[in-house]
DRENVEXLUM-392590 format. One line per field, with one value per atom (N, C-alpha, C): residue in one letter; x, y, z. Coordinates in steps of 0.001 Angstrom, whole numbers. Layout:
DRENVEXLUM-392590
rest: A	...
px: X	...
py: Y	...
pz: Z	...
***
This chain:
DRENVEXLUM-392590
rest: M	M	M	T	T	T	A	A	A	E	E	E	F	F	F	I	I	I	F	F	F	R	R	R	L	L	L	L	L	L	G	G	G	M	M	M	I	I	I	V	V	V	F	F	F	A	A	A	A	A	A	L	L	L	G	G	G	A	A	A	S	S	S	F	F	F	G	G	G	V	V	V	N	N	N	S	S	S	A	A	A	D	D	D	F	F	F	F	F	F	S	S	S	L	L	L	P	P	P	E	E	E	D	D	D	A	A	A	N	N	N	G	G	G	L	L	L	I	I	I	F	F	F	S	S	S	L	L	L	L	L	L	G	G	G	A	A	A	L	L	L	I	I	I	G	G	G	L	L	L	I	I	I	I	I	I	T	T	T	P	P	P	W	W	W	I	I	I	T	T	T	T	T	T	R	R	R	P	P	P	G	G	G	R	R	R	S	S	S	L	L	L	E	E	E	R	R	R	F	F	F	L	L	L	L	L	L	Q	Q	Q	S	S	S	P	P	P	T	T	T	E	E	E	V	V	V	L	L	L	V	V	V	A	A	A	S	S	S	L	L	L	A	A	A	G	G	G	L	L	L	C	C	C	L	L	L	G	G	G	L	L	L	L	L	L	V	V	V	A	A	A	A	A	A	L	L	L	A	A	A	A	A	A	W	W	W	S	S	S	I	I	I	A	A	A	Q	Q	Q	L	L	L	P	P	P	G	G	G	W	W	W	F	F	F	G	G	G	E	E	E	Y	Y	Y	L	L	L	P	P	P	T	T	T	A	A	A	F	F	F	A	A	A	A	A	A	T	T	T	S	S	S	A	A	A	Y	Y	Y	T	T	T	G	G	G	M	M	M	A	A	A	I	I	I	F	F	F	A	A	A	V	V	V	R	R	R	A	A	A	Y	Y	Y	D	D	D	L	L	L	L	L	L	D	D	D	F	F	F	A	A	A	R	R	R	G	G	G	K	K	K	A	A	A	G	G	G	I	I	I	A	A	A	Y	Y	Y	R	R	R	G	G	G	A	A	A	A	A	A	G	G	G	Y	Y	Y	T	T	T	N	N	N	S	S	S	P	P	P	N	N	N	A	A	A	A	A	A	V	V	V	L	L	L	L	L	L	D	D	D	T	T	T	S	S	S	I	I	I	I	I	I	I	I	I	D	D	D	G	G	G	R	R	R	I	I	I	L	L	L	E	E	E	I	I	I	S	S	S	K	K	K	A	A	A	G	G	G	F	F	F	I	I	I	T	T	T	G	G	G	A	A	A	I	I	I	L	L	L	I	I	I	P	P	P	Q	Q	Q	F	F	F	V	V	V	L	L	L	S	S	S	E	E	E	L	L	L	Q	Q	Q	H	H	H	I	I	I	A	A	A	N	N	N	S	S	S	S	S	S	D	D	D	P	P	P	L	L	L	R	R	R	R	R	R	Q	Q	Q	R	R	R	G	G	G	R	R	R	H	H	H	G	G	G	L	L	L	E	E	E	I	I	I	L	L	L	N	N	N	K	K	K	L	L	L	K	K	K	Q	Q	Q	E	E	E	G	G	G	A	A	A	N	N	N	P	P	P	V	V	V	Q	Q	Q	I	I	I	I	I	I	T	T	T	D	D	D	D	D	D	P	P	P	E	E	E	Q	Q	Q	I	I	I	E	E	E	A	A	A	V	V	V	D	D	D	A	A	A	K	K	K	L	L	L	V	V	V	E	E	E	I	I	I	A	A	A	K	K	K	Q	Q	Q	R	R	R	N	N	N	I	I	I	P	P	P	L	L	L	M	M	M	T	T	T	N	N	N	D	D	D	F	F	F	N	N	N	L	L	L	D	D	D	G	G	G	I	I	I	A	A	A	T	T	T	V	V	V	Q	Q	Q	N	N	N	V	V	V	Q	Q	Q	V	V	V	L	L	L	N	N	N	L	L	L	N	N	N	A	A	A	L	L	L	S	S	S	L	L	L	A	A	A	M	M	M	Q	Q	Q	P	P	P	E	E	E	Y	Y	Y	L	L	L	P	P	P	G	G	G	E	E	E	T	T	T	I	I	I	E	E	E	V	V	V	R	R	R	I	I	I	I	I	I	Q	Q	Q	E	E	E	G	G	G	R	R	R	E	E	E	A	A	A	D	D	D	Q	Q	Q	G	G	G	V	V	V	S	S	S	Y	Y	Y	L	L	L	K	K	K	D	D	D	G	G	G	T	T	T	M	M	M	V	V	V	V	V	V	V	V	V	E	E	E	G	G	G	G	G	G	R	R	R	R	R	R	F	F	F	L	L	L	D	D	D	R	R	R	M	M	M	I	I	I	P	P	P	I	I	I	T	T	T	I	I	I	T	T	T	R	R	R	F	F	F	I	I	I	R	R	R	S	S	S	T	T	T	S	S	S	G	G	G	K	K	K	M	M	M	Y	Y	Y	F	F	F	G	G	G	V	V	V	P	P	P	H	H	H	P	P	P	D	D	D	P	P	P	R	R	R	Q	Q	Q
px: 1057	131	960	840	1619	1033	1947	1595	450	681	-335	-1796	-1786	-3158	-3737	-2924	-3523	-3916	-3219	-3712	-5091	-5080	-6286	-7644	-7428	-8409	-8886	-7671	-7985	-8732	-8361	-8947	-10239	-10499	-11869	-12747	-12455	-13253	-13432	-12431	-12468	-13382	-13170	-14051	-15336	-15585	-17019	-17576	-16992	-17692	-17790	-16920	-17198	-18419	-18524	-19546	-20811	-20992	-22103	-22628	-21755	-22087	-22641	-21864	-22490	-23860	-23890	-25287	-26327	-26185	-27281	-27439	-26462	-26762	-27238	-27017	-27721	-28971	-29368	-30842	-31879	-31823	-33055	-32777	-31640	-31497	-31600	-32127	-32439	-33461	-34212	-35492	-35526	-34355	-34092	-34390	-34490	-34572	-33278	-33269	-32041	-30986	-31624	-30679	-30227	-31004	-30754	-29443	-29774	-28837	-27614	-27347	-26237	-25527	-26232	-25569	-24952	-25583	-25125	-23797	-23778	-22666	-21579	-22029	-20895	-20144	-20989	-20432	-19428	-20074	-19290	-18093	-17877	-16784	-15888	-16317	-15412	-14521	-15342	-14815	-13671	-14030	-13092	-11851	-12067	-10987	-10090	-10676	-9854	-9029	-9454	-8594	-7533	-7928	-7016	-6087	-6481	-5658	-4078	-3730	-2361	-1601	-2358	-1820	-1776	-2222	-1909	-1385	-1032	-168	1110	986	2241	3229	2450	3181	3991	3365	4118	5298	4920	5998	7209	6798	8095	8786	8128	8813	9573	9254	10009	11292	10997	11990	13297	12825	13565	14418	13851	14490	15579	15185	16127	17310	16851	18216	19004	18506	19324	19754	19165	19844	21074	22061	23441	23247	24254	24087	24084	24783	24610	23273	22643	21204	20336	20414	19486	19788	21215	21511	20978	21136	20467	18914	18385	17007	16443	17042	16760	16892	17814	18084	17296	16768	15849	14474	14032	12901	12835	13887	13998	13659	14576	14398	12885	12360	10935	9981	10167	9187	9590	10800	11106	10336	10370	9745	8273	7652	6263	5799	6708	6497	6406	7555	7266	6198	5683	4479	3357	3113	1786	999	1464	527	-88	897	277	-857	-621	-1513	-2785	-2708	-3790	-4595	-4245	-5081	-6142	-6062	-7101	-8265	-9405	-10788	-11144	-12106	-12839	-11960	-12394	-11450	-10105	-9889	-8385	-7401	-7865	-7072	-6857	-7934	-8094	-7322	-7206	-6569	-5403	-5223	-3904	-2634	-2674	-1148	-805	-1606	-1396	-792	-1647	-1164	1	346	1567	2646	2599	3597	4013	3017	3336	4026	3643	4157	5630	5738	7151	8112	7651	8621	9009	7926	8371	9245	8960	9772	11379	11298	12733	13546	12843	13381	13897	12993	13179	14378	14332	15513	16788	16887	18132	18422	17528	17960	18490	18039	18589	19795	20155	21621	22306	22216	22721	24235	24908	26366	26893	26130	26496	26658	25480	25365	26690	26955	27908	29299	29569	30715	30764	29636	29540	29868	29597	29609	31031	31593	33128	34100	33645	34481	34443	33346	33332	34022	33978	34721	36281	36570	38069	38620	37553	37837	38114	37675	37907	37696	38183	37778	37731	36760	36504	37628	38203	39129	38474	39374	38732	38001	38404	37671	36494	36278	35106	35123	36413	36770	36853	36528	36649	38147	38949	40208	40240	39889	39758	40439	41328	41929	41168	39838	38964	38009	38260	37358	37311	36145	35877	36298	36431	36771	35685	35265	34250	35222	34840	35484	34412	35210	34160	34616	34009	34333	35650	36127	37540	38537	38575	39468	39558	38327	38501	38972	38717	39140	40648	41171	42378	43473	42959	43692	44701	45134	46124	45674	44206	43780	43988	44111	44373	45773	46866	48201	48108	47552	47428	46637	45708	45051	46013	46597	47702	48829	49135	50294	49731	48548	48055	47974	47729	47884	46233	45403	43785	43591	43317	43066	41556	40591	39174	38494	37296	36559	36428	36358	36237	34818	34094	32790	32621	31712	31360	29857	29070	27627	27301	26206	25374	25448	25182	24963	26570	27385	28868	29105	28563	28801	27940	26730	25987	26498	27232	27845	28959	29712	30869	30349	29440	28803	28460	27732	27376	28496	29444	30910	31536	31213	31650	30960	29730	28914	28741	29557	29378	29944	29462	29762	31026	31609	33003	33990	35033	35903	36839	37182	38106	37360	36041	35151	34931	34661	34380	35661	36727	37953	38291	37882	38185	37174	35896	34856	35292	35520	36112	37076	38142	39316	38915	37774	37433	36730	36064	35239	36416	37349	38556	39171	39477	40236	39197	37923	37054	36977	37026	36888	38280	39468	40676	40862	40155	40094	39521	38554	37531	38335	38986	39636	41219	41811	43308	43442	42750	42935	42906	43695	43731	42529	41614	40413	38967	38022	36829	36259	35689	34914	33398	32605	31255	30617	29611	28754	27368	27452	26397	25261	23950	22898	22445	23296	23098	22676	21698	21447	20515	21251	20496	19596	18130	17034	17199	16478	16375	17805	18927	20090	20343	20598	20805	22173	23146	24390	25179	25928	26679	27747	28357	29535	28663	27599	26939	26462	26175	25664	26740	27870	29067	29664	29492	29708	28842	27520	26359	26590	26900	27073	28440	29386	30685	30386	29497	28990	28276	27165	26162	27073	27869	28663	30035	30372	31561	32871	32899	34059	34741	36202	36716	36405	36484	36149	37329	37589	39065	38517	39384	39104	40424	40700	41550	40999	39702	38839	39029	39830	40008	38588	37630	36427	35867	35617	35100	35967	37097	37901	37634	37435	37063	35694	34778	33465	33517	34078	33922	34772	35854	36703	35832	35190	34164	33203	32714	31685	32147	33511	34158	34304	34364	34593	35963	36502	38011	38030	39092	39389	40753	40680	42103	42350	43028	43426	44599	44445	45696	46536	46141	47103	48040	47306	47975	49059	48742	49441	50799	50388	51478	52414	51894	52727	53615	53124	53841	55021	54704	55671	56884	56566	57622	58962	60114	61360	61487	61966	62044	63516	63943	65125	65331	66257	66536	67319	67070	68047	69388	70215	71590	72026	71198	71330	71528	72335	72660	72038	71332	70802	71083	70894	70966	69663	69302	68148	68449	67406	67613	66497	67093	66256	65455	64135	63470	62696	62571	61850	62180	61769	62157	61040	61413	60718	59781	58976	58283	58892	59964	60711	62094	62731	64040	65056	65433	66840	66425	65038	64682	64759	65147	64764	63831	63094	62251	62696	62359	62871	61679	61617	60672	61298	61189	61624	60926	61333	60603	59072	58986	57362	56797	57305	56357	56581	57254	57571	58379	58005	58418	59750	60570	61942	62213	62152	62504	64080	64863	66126	66542	66988	67254	68465	68573	69814	70050	69077	69057	68679	68226	67819	68843	70070	71210	71602	71110	71447	70158	69367	68240	68632	67861	67996	69428	69805	71150	70822	71700	71629	72829	72269	73073	72847	74003	73727	73090	72239	71841	71608	71834	71608	70460	69649	68342	68197	67517	67440	66331	65299	64021	62910	61821	60796	59500	58322	57154	56176	55414	54654	53272	52245	50987	50050	48670	47894	48028	48387	48489	49795	50976	52184	53358	54482	55526	56238	56944	57625	59121	60108	61471	62370	62988	63538	65153	66058	67432	68333	69607	70457	71501	72131	73136	74312	74747	75806	77011	77844	79391	80081	80012	80438	82054	82934	84239	84618	83832	84011	83817	83160	82827	83862
py: -1142	-173	1336	1985	3100	4464	5475	6528	7306	7297	8005	7407	6130	5252	5660	5769	6262	7538	8523	9970	10111	9172	9128	8700	7723	7510	8483	8960	10220	11433	11688	12766	12533	11252	10856	11122	10656	10836	12240	12967	14409	15186	15094	15672	15239	14054	13450	14097	14324	14957	16436	17054	18401	18524	17720	17607	17384	16430	16155	17435	17856	19001	20412	20540	21536	21206	19860	19375	19598	19321	19447	20961	21769	23265	24038	23302	24106	23153	22549	21802	22840	23851	25089	25439	25279	25814	24817	23396	22378	21853	21204	20573	19111	18588	17213	17289	16170	16161	16365	16812	16899	15797	14548	13507	13091	13186	12826	13953	15217	16138	15979	15777	15410	14258	13283	12151	12437	13131	13506	14217	15243	16191	15457	14476	13462	12729	12158	11276	12097	13381	14123	14667	15030	15352	14351	12994	11795	11579	11951	11910	12769	14213	15281	14962	14501	13993	13043	11988	10931	11390	12352	13016	14076	14949	15988	15849	15088	14830	14623	13720	13540	14869	15763	16954	18054	17712	18669	17887	16935	16136	15416	14320	13425	14104	14633	15255	16243	17364	18547	17958	16897	16561	15976	15171	14583	15600	16600	17729	18526	18623	19242	18218	17051	16009	16126	16061	16279	17418	18539	19945	19729	19418	19190	18252	17148	16178	16628	17404	17767	18950	19869	21252	21343	21889	22202	22806	22606	23111	24609	25299	26666	27367	26577	27042	26696	25657	25534	26501	26815	27737	29161	29490	30831	30824	29735	29793	29954	29406	29553	30798	31530	32866	33836	33579	34302	34229	32999	32541	33417	33236	34141	35678	36249	37481	38014	36932	37353	37405	36472	36322	37455	38011	39153	40477	40604	41693	41672	40323	40218	40497	40089	40557	41931	42701	44161	44951	44222	44922	44443	43490	42656	43779	44339	45269	46444	46952	48078	47629	46420	45772	45374	44897	44476	45619	46796	48050	48441	47817	48053	47482	48177	47925	46607	45993	44767	43500	42654	41579	41815	43039	43286	43062	43667	43521	42131	41345	39996	38956	39175	38105	38760	40082	40325	40122	40170	39856	38504	37500	36005	35791	36607	36593	37341	38298	39145	38413	37754	36805	35616	34996	34004	34396	35580	36161	36690	37298	37715	36606	35529	34450	33745	33492	32918	33771	35069	35946	35978	36074	35904	34737	33739	32249	32238	32739	32696	33680	34769	35732	35185	34573	34086	32866	32022	30774	31021	31915	32144	32824	33760	34542	33792	32467	31917	32065	31728	31658	33148	34106	35452	36008	35754	36107	35498	34127	33590	34050	34526	35228	36525	37300	38484	38494	37236	37143	36777	35886	35609	36833	37750	38716	39739	39864	40892	40364	38872	38395	38217	38599	38604	37229	36199	34888	34795	35658	35513	36848	37121	38236	37996	38782	38632	39305	38712	39613	40371	40811	41684	40927	39769	39020	38268	38434	37847	36643	35952	34812	35053	33838	33892	33287	34134	33606	33247	32059	31389	30207	30068	28937	27595	27699	26701	26432	27501	27217	25997	25594	24355	24258	22954	22818	22012	22325	21406	20678	19526	18463	18161	17922	17558	16111	15316	13950	13621	14665	14276	14469	15183	15417	14171	13584	12317	10981	10994	9846	10143	11412	11630	10891	11015	10440	11245	12148	12955	13737	14059	14753	13975	12544	11911	12317	12525	12587	14214	15123	16386	16611	15900	16116	15259	14325	13754	14732	15509	16374	17681	17865	18895	20325	20205	21508	21916	21269	21681	21860	22811	23293	22959	23019	22920	21618	21522	20301	20153	18628	18460	18188	18947	18658	18041	17005	16387	16128	16857	16946	15339	15204	13797	13452	14371	14181	13753	14224	13874	12523	11979	10642	9620	10107	9233	9104	10290	10180	9082	9233	8292	6975	6598	5292	4895	5793	5355	5037	5750	5431	4122	3830	2437	1380	1511	651	490	1494	1334	-40	-99	-1290	-1217	-33	145	-187	-1051	-1619	-397	485	1587	2697	2921	3897	3143	1868	1091	1047	876	1038	2215	3394	4613	4946	4645	4685	3987	2876	2099	2545	3168	3851	5121	5787	7020	6776	5697	5298	4875	4110	3612	4869	5707	6920	7694	7637	8469	7887	6359	5607	5941	5965	6070	7717	8600	9926	10154	9451	9468	8694	7633	7029	7479	7909	8271	9735	10372	11893	12714	13890	14706	15628	15736	16461	15804	16400	15721	15840	14669	14540	14584	15601	15738	15530	14671	14505	15350	16507	17394	17240	17560	17272	18511	19755	20725	20328	20959	20312	21437	22531	23810	23212	24044	23625	24301	23600	24203	24241	23341	23262	21758	21277	19920	19308	20375	20077	20062	18839	18757	19811	20174	21331	22589	22880	24093	24106	22804	22798	22906	22407	22609	24146	24723	26248	26981	26647	27383	27079	25932	25639	26171	26235	27087	28618	29048	30569	30757	29700	29931	29757	28869	28730	29448	30252	31167	30273	29157	28359	27826	27600	27238	25903	25822	24531	23917	22586	21996	21044	21020	20282	20207	19232	19332	19336	19620	19841	21226	21200	22456	23203	22556	23232	23827	23105	23483	24599	24548	25635	26896	27006	28233	28743	27805	28280	28895	28272	28898	30151	30239	31481	32692	32329	33402	33917	33055	33497	33886	34288	34618	33562	32365	31361	30923	30823	30491	28785	28883	27304	27027	25792	25087	24038	24119	23220	22513	21244	20290	20215	20425	20362	21670	22682	24006	24096	23266	23119	22115	21232	20137	20850	21744	22358	23253	23897	25002	24102	22877	22234	21582	21623	20739	21579	20891	21543	22018	23451	24099	24263	23607	23638	24742	25600	26508	26293	26729	26245	26598	25543	25704	24858	24282	23517	22084	21443	19975	19063	18123	17000	15676	14611	13134	12489	11763	11155	9911	9136	7590	7565	7377	7390	6128	6183	4894	4399	5356	5024	6043	5524	6491	7659	8574	9853	9747	10849	10660	11079	12012	12331	11568	11593	10790	11054	10127	10265	10900	10922	11425	10451	10764	9874	10603	9807	10313	9700	10605	10266	10991	10471	11174	11339	12682	12903	12232	12298	11422	11874	13060	13711	13411	12778	12357	13318	14404	15363	14825	14843	14275	15145	14568	15251	14559	15429	14953	15356	14370	14489	14341	15574	15565	14618	13738	12910	11802	11612	10745	9243	8806	7616	6524	6886	5945	5610	6516	6221	5432	4606	4085	3141	3176	2357	2727	4012	4358	5633	5870	7134	8016	9296	10217	11641	12533	13906	14595	15423	16195	17950	18634	20096	20528	21265	21786	22750	22727	23888	24751	24226	24971	24092	24631	24055	24629	23910	24232	24036	25257	25195	25300	24374	24599	24147	24232	23878	22353	21570	20042	19677	20582	20405	20977	20402	20972	20006	20318	19303	20159	19227	19888	19324	20111	19470	19639	18833	18933	18101	18407	17464	16809	15714	15117	16132	15907	16913	16060	16857	16279	16056	14704	14361	13940	14650	14503	12903	12349	10955	9933	10270	9392	9419
pz: 49	9	145	-967	-1124	-441	-197	265	-339	-1598	-2426	-2476	-2274	-2164	-777	348	1554	1617	1019	890	-89	-1060	-1748	-967	-3	748	1655	2361	3352	2497	1325	763	321	-202	-443	741	2055	3123	3676	3475	3836	2854	1463	593	540	802	953	2131	3228	4449	4016	3558	2972	2185	1239	271	864	1844	2458	3188	3884	4678	3775	2549	1685	1128	779	403	1197	2461	3408	3859	3963	4024	2866	1574	448	-46	813	210	-174	422	62	-1267	-1913	-3409	-4325	-3964	-4912	-4469	-5566	-5287	-4758	-4511	-4133	-2441	-1820	-395	211	1359	2126	2124	2493	2520	1172	242	-1277	-1669	-1355	-1787	-1127	244	1013	208	-89	-766	-1818	-2978	-4078	-3891	-3251	-2914	-2348	-1284	-638	-1775	-2829	-3846	-4719	-5005	-5863	-5175	-3859	-3169	-3132	-2828	-2925	-4213	-5200	-6533	-6662	-6337	-6388	-5457	-4289	-3485	-4104	-4608	-5182	-6369	-7065	-8244	-7876	-7009	-6799	-5448	-4666	-3348	-3747	-4707	-5104	-5337	-6127	-6458	-5318	-4403	-3181	-2048	-2085	-1124	-1529	-2044	-2366	-3617	-4781	-5745	-5362	-4654	-4273	-3385	-2529	-1658	-2337	-3385	-4192	-4967	-5431	-6051	-5112	-3845	-3044	-2454	-2455	-2265	-3295	-4481	-5730	-5492	-5428	-5064	-4074	-2917	-1888	-2260	-2846	-3246	-4279	-5318	-6554	-6488	-5562	-5585	-4892	-5397	-4793	-3330	-2321	-1102	-998	-1879	-2185	-2329	-3310	-3576	-2450	-1681	-485	634	752	1911	1415	319	-296	-283	-605	-456	1062	1793	3296	3933	3226	3768	3095	1900	1188	1910	2347	3021	4358	5159	6254	6096	5084	4631	4402	3547	3070	4314	5237	6356	7341	7352	8292	7684	6298	5623	5877	5663	5886	7441	8333	9790	10155	9546	9647	9295	8004	7301	7862	8543	8965	9692	10702	11604	10575	9803	8966	8011	7388	6474	7187	8475	9328	9670	9553	9871	8848	7677	6518	6735	6390	6727	6078	6603	6061	5824	4935	4638	4077	3608	3329	4514	5759	6870	7556	7077	7575	6787	5557	4729	3950	3719	3128	3655	5208	5907	5569	5458	5075	3592	2865	1559	1141	1966	1774	2208	3336	3961	2885	2201	1431	182	-313	-1573	-1108	-73	186	465	1170	1303	20	-759	-2087	-2979	-2792	-3698	-3186	-1897	-1472	-1532	-1457	-1858	-3352	-4288	-5616	-6077	-5681	-5932	-5226	-4111	-3531	-4202	-4683	-5207	-6679	-7417	-8773	-8662	-7720	-7607	-6597	-6261	-5046	-5246	-6326	-6677	-6591	-7204	-7047	-5672	-4938	-3532	-2756	-2951	-2251	-2670	-3837	-4295	-3608	-3370	-2860	-1204	-747	641	883	219	342	45	-901	-1187	-11	668	1835	3015	3125	4141	3896	2702	2409	1855	1767	1342	-87	-848	-2448	-2987	-4176	-4880	-6272	-6870	-8457	-9234	-10192	-11063	-12285	-12818	-14071	-14913	-15363	-16248	-15595	-14412	-13784	-13222	-13019	-12329	-10923	-10185	-8798	-8302	-7715	-7219	-5782	-5422	-4342	-4193	-3028	-2711	-2469	-2525	-2321	-3575	-4683	-6019	-6454	-6753	-7330	-8820	-9636	-11100	-11603	-12734	-13437	-14626	-14755	-15654	-16793	-17856	-19114	-19330	-20505	-20392	-20927	-21765	-22585	-21443	-20451	-19389	-18491	-18356	-17649	-18158	-19622	-20405	-20670	-20636	-20808	-19593	-18516	-17462	-16612	-17244	-16507	-15313	-15033	-14100	-12748	-12881	-11478	-10984	-11833	-11435	-10849	-11680	-11289	-9898	-9702	-8431	-7321	-7530	-6644	-6091	-7105	-6902	-6356	-6276	-5371	-6155	-7559	-8075	-8282	-7802	-7860	-6264	-5871	-4322	-4087	-4813	-4522	-5006	-4842	-5302	-6601	-7149	-8548	-8796	-9569	-9991	-11359	-11325	-12621	-12504	-13513	-13719	-14148	-13667	-13979	-15526	-16371	-17684	-18282	-17745	-18305	-17851	-16592	-16202	-16994	-17319	-18223	-19686	-20231	-21309	-21392	-20253	-19981	-19983	-19336	-19312	-20781	-21453	-22776	-23692	-23393	-24330	-23906	-22704	-22083	-22674	-22958	-23394	-24991	-25638	-27043	-27876	-29029	-29821	-30412	-30561	-30954	-29993	-30284	-29241	-28666	-29882	-29376	-28289	-28756	-27922	-26520	-26463	-25341	-24462	-24962	-24119	-23616	-24279	-23831	-22830	-22925	-21749	-20587	-20756	-19480	-18772	-19659	-18965	-18316	-18792	-18092	-16728	-16823	-15517	-14503	-15044	-13995	-13388	-14277	-13818	-12858	-13094	-12115	-10876	-10718	-9491	-8846	-9543	-8841	-8248	-9128	-8711	-7228	-7082	-6103	-4697	-5133	-4097	-3663	-4702	-4554	-4703	-5415	-5686	-4231	-4346	-3214	-3100	-4120	-4058	-3939	-3230	-3141	-4333	-4881	-6134	-5934	-6627	-6359	-7649	-7812	-8766	-8604	-9493	-9461	-10329	-9956	-10910	-11683	-11730	-12658	-14067	-14650	-15947	-16613	-17192	-17785	-18728	-18339	-19296	-20613	-21480	-22960	-23680	-23065	-23802	-23974	-25133	-25235	-25484	-26125	-26341	-24981	-24899	-23574	-23391	-24497	-24408	-23869	-24383	-24051	-22694	-22231	-20931	-19913	-20284	-19487	-19343	-20417	-20328	-19483	-19546	-18748	-17420	-17032	-15457	-15030	-15689	-15260	-15148	-16091	-15944	-14710	-14638	-13310	-12054	-11984	-10831	-10504	-11713	-11776	-11379	-11909	-11739	-13018	-12991	-14336	-14796	-16204	-16874	-17368	-16842	-17158	-18475	-19509	-20597	-21421	-22448	-23490	-24977	-24747	-26170	-26641	-27830	-28493	-28773	-29303	-29702	-28477	-27344	-26142	-25575	-25587	-25097	-26060	-27229	-27958	-27505	-27488	-27054	-25832	-24846	-23376	-23250	-23911	-24144	-24577	-25567	-26232	-25195	-24312	-23446	-21957	-22043	-20942	-19709	-20141	-19009	-19020	-17841	-17597	-17755	-18766	-19194	-18776	-18104	-17791	-18829	-19779	-20932	-20557	-20307	-20198	-21151	-22489	-23578	-23575	-23205	-23046	-21972	-20889	-19725	-19959	-20744	-21204	-22082	-22817	-23885	-23095	-22051	-21371	-20452	-20171	-19418	-20010	-21342	-22238	-22182	-22257	-22317	-23773	-23805	-25223	-25514	-26570	-27208	-28080	-28151	-29179	-30200	-31439	-32657	-32297	-32622	-32131	-30960	-30206	-29062	-29500	-28877	-29131	-28264	-28722	-27894	-28271	-27423	-27850	-28000	-29107	-29338	-29999	-29846	-30589	-31928	-32868	-34270	-34118	-34206	-33991	-35355	-36229	-37600	-38632	-39868	-40912	-41106	-41566	-41761	-43270	-43209	-44475	-45828	-45604	-46768	-46914	-47995	-48020	-47139	-46641	-45758	-44398	-44096	-42755	-41554	-40308	-39347	-38258	-37366	-36690	-35057	-34174	-32803	-31973	-30791	-29722	-28357	-27942	-26585	-25421	-24235	-23143	-22952	-23322	-23059	-24253	-25359	-26540	-27699	-27529	-28677	-29771	-30933	-32209	-32645	-32987	-33470	-34809	-36025	-37322	-37456	-37867	-38106	-39596	-40170	-41628	-41643	-42717	-42896	-41568	-40927	-39796	-40101	-41351	-41734	-41472	-41735	-41667	-40329	-39381	-37924	-37258	-38049	-37483	-36333	-35275	-33870	-33316	-33639	-32847	-32033	-30934	-30279	-30634	-31224	-32110	-31422	-31300	-31045	-32258	-32059	-33162	-32669	-33807	-33526	-34049	-33024	-33398	-34355	-35541	-36464	-36369	-36042	-36030	-35032	-34686	-34094	-34529	-34306	-34608	-33366	-33044	-31921	-32252	-31657	-32117	-30919	-30941	-29676	-29563	-30515	-30405	-29752	-29737	-29215	-29881	-29580	-30414	-31386	-32371	-33220	-33679	-33260	-33632	-34809	-35438	-36624	-36165	-36722	-36379	-37515	-37432	-38296	-37370	-37862	-36924	-36763	-35530	-35023	-35177	-35775	-35867	-34691	-34065	-32931	-32946	-32076	-32183	-31756	-31041	-30496	-31606	-32786	-33846	-34872
***
């Protein structure tokens, strides 16, 4: 026996009693006998109670439960503050409104209190993150920079699917380079599970690797991992949802997706791109410097050899084909830098030892 069924029965009884009372008291307006009139309105009240009771009991309760479970803590705290402020305003105005003549003074204080409480909750819930940033700024905990970003030692970071599959986020968290919580929207987790269940073996492997990284991040990472239920309405694209959440919460978005980086940057959302970080951390050799590399394969052009540095950077050696599978010194002639990484070009260095 469900709670909704019990409430339906109670609603039938209550509305049947109200209908019977109304039927008996209004018998003078109808040509039927008093008992028959009461019976008809009692049955009508029972039917109305059966239909509308869930809409005024269990269903609003479930909506409230979903709101409490799905809403971020910041929104709940702000809503509570808005409720208290609304009730305070209503209490201050209650005496003045009660002095109005007639039913205005009798009913308007209650209506004004309900309206004021709802308005306070709605305003504070919509602007929860802005109010929280303002309160932190006043307390000296955080400040908002010229670009609109929150500079706080405890600021959270929003992750997208690609950064989880990439896997480097685990080592970055262990190293302590992220100071706040790591937020992962529920729809990103769903997308990751969808990739893990793909019929394509490569996609399935990537998805399972992402889920494994996520589990390790929760167990071994230095930052708390929170699965958030934020899901902006009327937005279908995952990238657009991520950008909107980052804007609403005023937090940076971490990704290695070039397109998402561009979309977020255009909308003044701070982006932490791991590819850019990796590129910045790579050692940079200038033309004329000499390094030792192992030629591991032939190049595209004639007489070229290809090597890779420890960080995976490709080195193309002109005239290096004859040194295949040998460690040789080379002189850097030039390098190319792009968003996807670096690539060096060099020539064999005349080594006095050879």
